[in-house]
Biopython code that builds the backbone (N, CA, C, O; Angstrom):
import numpy as np
from Bio.PDB.StructureBuilder import StructureBuilder

atoms = [
    (1, "MET", "N", (-26.621, 36.055, 24.869)),
    (1, "MET", "CA", (-25.644, 36.435, 23.867)),
    (1, "MET", "C", (-26.112, 35.902, 22.509)),
    (1, "MET", "O", (-26.370, 34.706, 22.368)),
    (2, "ALA", "N", (-26.218, 36.761, 21.539)),
    (2, "ALA", "CA", (-26.668, 36.383, 20.197)),
    (2, "ALA", "C", (-25.498, 35.846, 19.377)),
    (2, "ALA", "O", (-24.358, 36.286, 19.530)),
    (3, "ASN", "N", (-25.802, 34.893, 18.510)),
    (3, "ASN", "CA", (-24.782, 34.381, 17.594)),
    (3, "ASN", "C", (-24.462, 35.434, 16.548)),
    (3, "ASN", "O", (-25.335, 36.226, 16.193)),
    (4, "PRO", "N", (-23.220, 35.466, 16.039)),
    (4, "PRO", "CA", (-22.919, 36.357, 14.920)),
    (4, "PRO", "C", (-23.810, 36.004, 13.733)),
    (4, "PRO", "O", (-24.218, 34.853, 13.581)),
    (5, "GLU", "N", (-24.106, 36.981, 12.904)),
    (5, "GLU", "CA", (-25.003, 36.773, 11.768)),
    (5, "GLU", "C", (-24.540, 35.596, 10.912)),
    (5, "GLU", "O", (-23.374, 35.511, 10.526)),
    (6, "GLY", "N", (-25.470, 34.698, 10.626)),
    (6, "GLY", "CA", (-25.172, 33.550, 9.780)),
    (6, "GLY", "C", (-24.513, 32.386, 10.500)),
    (6, "GLY", "O", (-24.267, 31.346, 9.889)),
    (7, "LYS", "N", (-24.225, 32.539, 11.779)),
    (7, "LYS", "CA", (-23.591, 31.475, 12.569)),
    (7, "LYS", "C", (-24.659, 30.853, 13.464)),
    (7, "LYS", "O", (-25.513, 31.561, 13.997)),
    (8, "HIS", "N", (-24.615, 29.540, 13.628)),
    (8, "HIS", "CA", (-25.653, 28.845, 14.382)),
    (8, "HIS", "C", (-25.060, 27.778, 15.279)),
    (8, "HIS", "O", (-24.042, 27.169, 14.948)),
    (9, "ILE", "N", (-25.695, 27.556, 16.403)),
    (9, "ILE", "CA", (-25.436, 26.401, 17.242)),
    (9, "ILE", "C", (-26.757, 25.652, 17.291)),
    (9, "ILE", "O", (-27.756, 26.176, 17.784)),
    (10, "PHE", "N", (-26.763, 24.436, 16.784)),
    (10, "PHE", "CA", (-28.000, 23.669, 16.687)),
    (10, "PHE", "C", (-28.171, 22.681, 17.836)),
    (10, "PHE", "O", (-29.206, 22.020, 17.916)),
    (11, "GLY", "N", (-27.210, 22.563, 18.708)),
    (11, "GLY", "CA", (-27.310, 21.631, 19.814)),
    (11, "GLY", "C", (-26.417, 20.432, 19.595)),
    (11, "GLY", "O", (-25.549, 20.431, 18.721)),
    (12, "VAL", "N", (-26.641, 19.420, 20.395)),
    (12, "VAL", "CA", (-25.817, 18.221, 20.379)),
    (12, "VAL", "C", (-26.576, 17.107, 19.670)),
    (12, "VAL", "O", (-27.780, 16.945, 19.868)),
    (13, "VAL", "N", (-25.876, 16.346, 18.851)),
    (13, "VAL", "CA", (-26.455, 15.154, 18.231)),
    (13, "VAL", "C", (-25.650, 13.953, 18.716)),
    (13, "VAL", "O", (-24.457, 14.062, 19.003)),
    (14, "LYS", "N", (-26.312, 12.825, 18.800)),
    (14, "LYS", "CA", (-25.634, 11.590, 19.215)),
    (14, "LYS", "C", (-25.465, 10.683, 18.016)),
    (14, "LYS", "O", (-26.319, 10.633, 17.131)),
    (15, "VAL", "N", (-24.366, 9.975, 17.998)),
    (15, "VAL", "CA", (-24.089, 8.997, 16.952)),
    (15, "VAL", "C", (-24.722, 7.681, 17.388)),
    (15, "VAL", "O", (-24.459, 7.180, 18.481)),
    (16, "GLY", "N", (-25.564, 7.131, 16.511)),
    (16, "GLY", "CA", (-26.219, 5.864, 16.806)),
    (16, "GLY", "C", (-25.279, 4.686, 16.584)),
    (16, "GLY", "O", (-24.132, 4.858, 16.173)),
    (17, "THR", "N", (-25.782, 3.494, 16.862)),
    (17, "THR", "CA", (-24.961, 2.289, 16.762)),
    (17, "THR", "C", (-24.499, 2.009, 15.341)),
    (17, "THR", "O", (-23.502, 1.316, 15.136)),
    (18, "LYS", "N", (-25.223, 2.545, 14.353)),
    (18, "LYS", "CA", (-24.840, 2.360, 12.947)),
    (18, "LYS", "C", (-24.033, 3.549, 12.423)),
    (18, "LYS", "O", (-23.791, 3.646, 11.220)),
    (19, "GLY", "N", (-23.616, 4.449, 13.310)),
    (19, "GLY", "CA", (-22.825, 5.607, 12.891)),
    (19, "GLY", "C", (-23.662, 6.744, 12.331)),
    (19, "GLY", "O", (-23.119, 7.674, 11.734)),
    (20, "GLN", "N", (-24.971, 6.686, 12.512)),
    (20, "GLN", "CA", (-25.863, 7.703, 11.950)),
    (20, "GLN", "C", (-26.125, 8.818, 12.956)),
    (20, "GLN", "O", (-26.108, 8.604, 14.168)),
    (21, "ILE", "N", (-26.368, 10.015, 12.421)),
    (21, "ILE", "CA", (-26.804, 11.148, 13.243)),
    (21, "ILE", "C", (-28.076, 11.711, 12.629)),
    (21, "ILE", "O", (-28.364, 11.490, 11.453)),
    (22, "VAL", "N", (-28.828, 12.437, 13.435)),
    (22, "VAL", "CA", (-30.003, 13.147, 12.943)),
    (22, "VAL", "C", (-29.630, 14.620, 12.853)),
    (22, "VAL", "O", (-29.172, 15.212, 13.830)),
    (23, "ILE", "N", (-29.827, 15.206, 11.678)),
    (23, "ILE", "CA", (-29.571, 16.639, 11.504)),
    (23, "ILE", "C", (-30.772, 17.377, 12.093)),
    (23, "ILE", "O", (-31.905, 17.132, 11.677)),
    (24, "PRO", "N", (-30.545, 18.274, 13.050)),
    (24, "PRO", "CA", (-31.665, 18.968, 13.691)),
    (24, "PRO", "C", (-32.558, 19.696, 12.676)),
    (24, "PRO", "O", (-32.082, 20.206, 11.662)),
    (25, "LYS", "N", (-33.862, 19.731, 12.977)),
    (25, "LYS", "CA", (-34.841, 20.330, 12.075)),
    (25, "LYS", "C", (-34.490, 21.775, 11.725)),
    (25, "LYS", "O", (-34.593, 22.170, 10.564)),
    (26, "ASP", "N", (-34.080, 22.561, 12.708)),
    (26, "ASP", "CA", (-33.719, 23.962, 12.424)),
    (26, "ASP", "C", (-32.601, 24.035, 11.388)),
    (26, "ASP", "O", (-32.638, 24.890, 10.503)),
    (27, "ALA", "N", (-31.613, 23.154, 11.483)),
    (27, "ALA", "CA", (-30.510, 23.136, 10.511)),
    (27, "ALA", "C", (-31.026, 22.718, 9.139)),
    (27, "ALA", "O", (-30.651, 23.309, 8.126)),
    (28, "ARG", "N", (-31.894, 21.690, 9.101)),
    (28, "ARG", "CA", (-32.459, 21.249, 7.816)),
    (28, "ARG", "C", (-33.260, 22.369, 7.168)),
    (28, "ARG", "O", (-33.191, 22.560, 5.954)),
    (29, "ASP", "N", (-34.017, 23.109, 7.969)),
    (29, "ASP", "CA", (-34.827, 24.211, 7.428)),
    (29, "ASP", "C", (-33.944, 25.340, 6.896)),
    (29, "ASP", "O", (-34.154, 25.822, 5.783)),
    (30, "ILE", "N", (-32.964, 25.758, 7.685)),
    (30, "ILE", "CA", (-32.101, 26.879, 7.290)),
    (30, "ILE", "C", (-31.309, 26.550, 6.032)),
    (30, "ILE", "O", (-31.145, 27.403, 5.158)),
    (31, "PHE", "N", (-30.813, 25.308, 5.934)),
    (31, "PHE", "CA", (-29.965, 24.930, 4.808)),
    (31, "PHE", "C", (-30.722, 24.167, 3.727)),
    (31, "PHE", "O", (-30.116, 23.620, 2.805)),
    (32, "ASP", "N", (-32.043, 24.133, 3.845)),
    (32, "ASP", "CA", (-32.921, 23.518, 2.844)),
    (32, "ASP", "C", (-32.482, 22.090, 2.518)),
    (32, "ASP", "O", (-32.357, 21.715, 1.352)),
    (33, "ILE", "N", (-32.252, 21.308, 3.563)),
    (33, "ILE", "CA", (-31.861, 19.910, 3.398)),
    (33, "ILE", "C", (-33.132, 19.071, 3.416)),
    (33, "ILE", "O", (-33.913, 19.108, 4.367)),
    (34, "LYS", "N", (-33.313, 18.321, 2.350)),
    (34, "LYS", "CA", (-34.517, 17.503, 2.173)),
    (34, "LYS", "C", (-34.128, 16.025, 2.122)),
    (34, "LYS", "O", (-32.981, 15.696, 1.821)),
    (35, "PRO", "N", (-35.090, 15.125, 2.419)),
    (35, "PRO", "CA", (-34.804, 13.701, 2.271)),
    (35, "PRO", "C", (-34.312, 13.397, 0.855)),
    (35, "PRO", "O", (-34.883, 13.886, -0.120)),
    (36, "GLY", "N", (-33.274, 12.605, 0.744)),
    (36, "GLY", "CA", (-32.707, 12.251, -0.558)),
    (36, "GLY", "C", (-31.575, 13.155, -1.008)),
    (36, "GLY", "O", (-30.863, 12.819, -1.954)),
    (37, "ASP", "N", (-31.389, 14.310, -0.345)),
    (37, "ASP", "CA", (-30.264, 15.186, -0.703)),
    (37, "ASP", "C", (-28.949, 14.469, -0.406)),
    (37, "ASP", "O", (-28.866, 13.670, 0.527)),
    (38, "SER", "N", (-27.939, 14.755, -1.196)),
    (38, "SER", "CA", (-26.597, 14.221, -0.958)),
    (38, "SER", "C", (-25.755, 15.292, -0.282)),
    (38, "SER", "O", (-25.713, 16.442, -0.719)),
    (39, "LEU", "N", (-25.089, 14.893, 0.788)),
    (39, "LEU", "CA", (-24.214, 15.801, 1.515)),
    (39, "LEU", "C", (-22.788, 15.296, 1.421)),
    (39, "LEU", "O", (-22.536, 14.096, 1.531)),
    (40, "LEU", "N", (-21.863, 16.209, 1.218)),
    (40, "LEU", "CA", (-20.444, 15.885, 1.170)),
    (40, "LEU", "C", (-19.883, 16.104, 2.568)),
    (40, "LEU", "O", (-20.071, 17.170, 3.155)),
    (41, "MET", "N", (-19.194, 15.098, 3.106)),
    (41, "MET", "CA", (-18.596, 15.236, 4.424)),
    (41, "MET", "C", (-17.120, 15.563, 4.244)),
    (41, "MET", "O", (-16.380, 14.819, 3.600)),
    (42, "LEU", "N", (-16.705, 16.678, 4.817)),
    (42, "LEU", "CA", (-15.313, 17.115, 4.787)),
    (42, "LEU", "C", (-14.736, 16.942, 6.177)),
    (42, "LEU", "O", (-15.478, 17.002, 7.158)),
    (43, "GLY", "N", (-13.447, 16.731, 6.288)),
    (43, "GLY", "CA", (-12.851, 16.557, 7.602)),
    (43, "GLY", "C", (-11.462, 17.143, 7.704)),
    (43, "GLY", "O", (-10.677, 17.116, 6.756)),
    (44, "ASP", "N", (-11.183, 17.666, 8.861)),
    (44, "ASP", "CA", (-9.862, 18.159, 9.220)),
    (44, "ASP", "C", (-9.571, 17.576, 10.597)),
    (44, "ASP", "O", (-10.334, 17.816, 11.532)),
    (45, "GLU", "N", (-8.495, 16.821, 10.746)),
    (45, "GLU", "CA", (-8.231, 16.120, 11.989)),
    (45, "GLU", "C", (-8.047, 17.052, 13.178)),
    (45, "GLU", "O", (-8.176, 16.612, 14.321)),
    (46, "LYS", "N", (-7.753, 18.315, 12.944)),
    (46, "LYS", "CA", (-7.591, 19.271, 14.049)),
    (46, "LYS", "C", (-8.853, 20.086, 14.292)),
    (46, "LYS", "O", (-9.118, 20.482, 15.427)),
    (47, "GLN", "N", (-9.648, 20.349, 13.234)),
    (47, "GLN", "CA", (-10.804, 21.221, 13.380)),
    (47, "GLN", "C", (-12.132, 20.477, 13.445)),
    (47, "GLN", "O", (-13.096, 21.001, 14.002)),
    (48, "GLY", "N", (-12.205, 19.277, 12.894)),
    (48, "GLY", "CA", (-13.444, 18.522, 12.958)),
    (48, "GLY", "C", (-14.014, 18.244, 11.580)),
    (48, "GLY", "O", (-13.295, 18.248, 10.581)),
    (49, "ILE", "N", (-15.331, 18.000, 11.543)),
    (49, "ILE", "CA", (-15.993, 17.651, 10.292)),
    (49, "ILE", "C", (-17.011, 18.720, 9.918)),
    (49, "ILE", "O", (-17.473, 19.491, 10.759)),
    (50, "ALA", "N", (-17.345, 18.741, 8.635)),
    (50, "ALA", "CA", (-18.352, 19.662, 8.119)),
    (50, "ALA", "C", (-19.155, 18.941, 7.051)),
    (50, "ALA", "O", (-18.624, 18.099, 6.327)),
    (51, "LEU", "N", (-20.422, 19.269, 6.956)),
    (51, "LEU", "CA", (-21.293, 18.735, 5.914)),
    (51, "LEU", "C", (-21.647, 19.861, 4.966)),
    (51, "LEU", "O", (-21.984, 20.963, 5.399)),
    (52, "VAL", "N", (-21.569, 19.585, 3.666)),
    (52, "VAL", "CA", (-21.887, 20.575, 2.639)),
    (52, "VAL", "C", (-22.821, 19.902, 1.637)),
    (52, "VAL", "O", (-22.601, 18.754, 1.249)),
    (53, "LYS", "N", (-23.866, 20.621, 1.220)),
    (53, "LYS", "CA", (-24.731, 20.050, 0.191)),
    (53, "LYS", "C", (-23.897, 19.814, -1.061)),
    (53, "LYS", "O", (-23.143, 20.687, -1.491)),
    (54, "GLN", "N", (-24.037, 18.636, -1.633)),
    (54, "GLN", "CA", (-23.227, 18.253, -2.790)),
    (54, "GLN", "C", (-23.381, 19.248, -3.933)),
    (54, "GLN", "O", (-22.387, 19.633, -4.549)),
    (55, "ASP", "N", (-24.601, 19.669, -4.227)),
    (55, "ASP", "CA", (-24.827, 20.613, -5.328)),
    (55, "ASP", "C", (-24.085, 21.924, -5.103)),
    (55, "ASP", "O", (-23.486, 22.469, -6.031)),
    (56, "ALA", "N", (-24.123, 22.433, -3.865)),
    (56, "ALA", "CA", (-23.437, 23.691, -3.556)),
    (56, "ALA", "C", (-21.932, 23.538, -3.729)),
    (56, "ALA", "O", (-21.269, 24.446, -4.231)),
    (57, "PHE", "N", (-21.388, 22.395, -3.315)),
    (57, "PHE", "CA", (-19.955, 22.165, -3.456)),
    (57, "PHE", "C", (-19.550, 22.115, -4.918)),
    (57, "PHE", "O", (-18.545, 22.710, -5.308)),
    (58, "PHE", "N", (-20.335, 21.403, -5.737)),
    (58, "PHE", "CA", (-20.001, 21.302, -7.156)),
    (58, "PHE", "C", (-20.101, 22.662, -7.849)),
    (58, "PHE", "O", (-19.295, 22.959, -8.731)),
    (59, "GLU", "N", (-21.070, 23.490, -7.468)),
    (59, "GLU", "CA", (-21.165, 24.839, -8.036)),
    (59, "GLU", "C", (-19.932, 25.655, -7.666)),
    (59, "GLU", "O", (-19.385, 26.374, -8.502)),
    (60, "PHE", "N", (-19.497, 25.543, -6.415)),
    (60, "PHE", "CA", (-18.307, 26.243, -5.942)),
    (60, "PHE", "C", (-17.070, 25.766, -6.701)),
    (60, "PHE", "O", (-16.268, 26.577, -7.162)),
    (61, "ALA", "N", (-16.919, 24.443, -6.828)),
    (61, "ALA", "CA", (-15.765, 23.883, -7.539)),
    (61, "ALA", "C", (-15.770, 24.313, -8.998)),
    (61, "ALA", "O", (-14.721, 24.640, -9.553)),
    (62, "ASP", "N", (-16.945, 24.315, -9.622)),
    (62, "ASP", "CA", (-17.053, 24.732, -11.018)),
    (62, "ASP", "C", (-16.631, 26.194, -11.184)),
    (62, "ASP", "O", (-15.948, 26.545, -12.146)),
    (63, "ALA", "N", (-17.044, 27.039, -10.240)),
    (63, "ALA", "CA", (-16.667, 28.458, -10.307)),
    (63, "ALA", "C", (-15.159, 28.625, -10.206)),
    (63, "ALA", "O", (-14.579, 29.465, -10.894)),
    (64, "ILE", "N", (-14.526, 27.837, -9.361)),
    (64, "ILE", "CA", (-13.069, 27.913, -9.218)),
    (64, "ILE", "C", (-12.384, 27.427, -10.497)),
    (64, "ILE", "O", (-11.467, 28.072, -11.006)),
    (65, "LEU", "N", (-12.835, 26.294, -11.002)),
    (65, "LEU", "CA", (-12.187, 25.719, -12.179)),
    (65, "LEU", "C", (-12.380, 26.568, -13.428)),
    (65, "LEU", "O", (-11.551, 26.515, -14.336)),
    (66, "ASN", "N", (-13.446, 27.342, -13.495)),
    (66, "ASN", "CA", (-13.726, 28.161, -14.669)),
    (66, "ASN", "C", (-13.391, 29.639, -14.473)),
    (66, "ASN", "O", (-13.681, 30.465, -15.338)),
    (67, "ALA", "N", (-12.781, 29.968, -13.339)),
    (67, "ALA", "CA", (-12.396, 31.357, -13.081)),
    (67, "ALA", "C", (-11.198, 31.729, -13.943)),
    (67, "ALA", "O", (-10.363, 30.883, -14.263)),
    (68, "LYS", "N", (-11.122, 32.988, -14.309)),
    (68, "LYS", "CA", (-9.966, 33.473, -15.049)),
    (68, "LYS", "C", (-8.794, 33.589, -14.094)),
    (68, "LYS", "O", (-8.957, 33.955, -12.930)),
    (69, "GLU", "N", (-7.598, 33.268, -14.606)),
    (69, "GLU", "CA", (-6.405, 33.369, -13.760)),
    (69, "GLU", "C", (-6.052, 34.828, -13.535)),
    (69, "GLU", "O", (-6.215, 35.669, -14.419)),
    (70, "ILE", "N", (-5.567, 35.110, -12.337)),
    (70, "ILE", "CA", (-5.098, 36.437, -11.993)),
    (70, "ILE", "C", (-3.631, 36.288, -11.591)),
    (70, "ILE", "O", (-3.300, 35.499, -10.706)),
    (71, "ASP", "N", (-2.757, 37.050, -12.247)),
    (71, "ASP", "CA", (-1.341, 36.920, -11.922)),
    (71, "ASP", "C", (-1.012, 37.687, -10.627)),
    (71, "ASP", "O", (-1.890, 38.299, -10.018)),
    (72, "ASP", "N", (0.229, 37.644, -10.232)),
    (72, "ASP", "CA", (0.638, 38.261, -8.969)),
    (72, "ASP", "C", (0.397, 39.767, -8.945)),
    (72, "ASP", "O", (0.264, 40.343, -7.865)),
    (73, "SER", "N", (0.336, 40.416, -10.100)),
    (73, "SER", "CA", (0.111, 41.862, -10.121)),
    (73, "SER", "C", (-1.372, 42.194, -9.993)),
    (73, "SER", "O", (-1.737, 43.364, -9.883)),
    (74, "GLY", "N", (-2.236, 41.163, -10.008)),
    (74, "GLY", "CA", (-3.673, 41.401, -9.882)),
    (74, "GLY", "C", (-4.375, 41.545, -11.211)),
    (74, "GLY", "O", (-5.573, 41.824, -11.248)),
    (75, "GLU", "N", (-3.648, 41.360, -12.318)),
    (75, "GLU", "CA", (-4.261, 41.488, -13.645)),
    (75, "GLU", "C", (-4.750, 40.135, -14.148)),
    (75, "GLU", "O", (-4.090, 39.110, -13.972)),
    (76, "LYS", "N", (-5.928, 40.159, -14.780)),
    (76, "LYS", "CA", (-6.473, 38.937, -15.353)),
    (76, "LYS", "C", (-5.677, 38.541, -16.576)),
    (76, "LYS", "O", (-5.230, 39.393, -17.345)),
    (77, "GLN", "N", (-5.504, 37.243, -16.751)),
    (77, "GLN", "CA", (-4.769, 36.746, -17.911)),
    (77, "GLN", "C", (-5.715, 36.081, -18.879)),
    (77, "GLN", "O", (-5.286, 35.595, -19.926)),
]
sb = StructureBuilder()
sb.init_structure("model")
sb.init_model(0)
sb.init_chain("A")
sb.init_seg("    ")
for serial, (resi, resn, name, xyz) in enumerate(atoms, 1):
    if name == "N":
        sb.init_residue(resn, " ", resi, " ")
    sb.init_atom(name, np.array(xyz, "f"), 0.0, 1.0, " ", f" {name:<3s}", serial, name[0])
structure = sb.get_structure()
């Protein structure tokens, strides 16, 4: 069974005694994660945790903060 496009299962990682995990090589390659990159850890107590590259998150946040407001009728203000 193939994964849906853009969806991946990278396998299982173990948490070490210092709370560290190793991000699998395939995941690092696909998401262009390099040594020294900063990752933002997000969490939802019901759904789990997610890692996002800090730069990508800040670009996303900037786009939201600088977007034009759209009122309930769908018109830009």
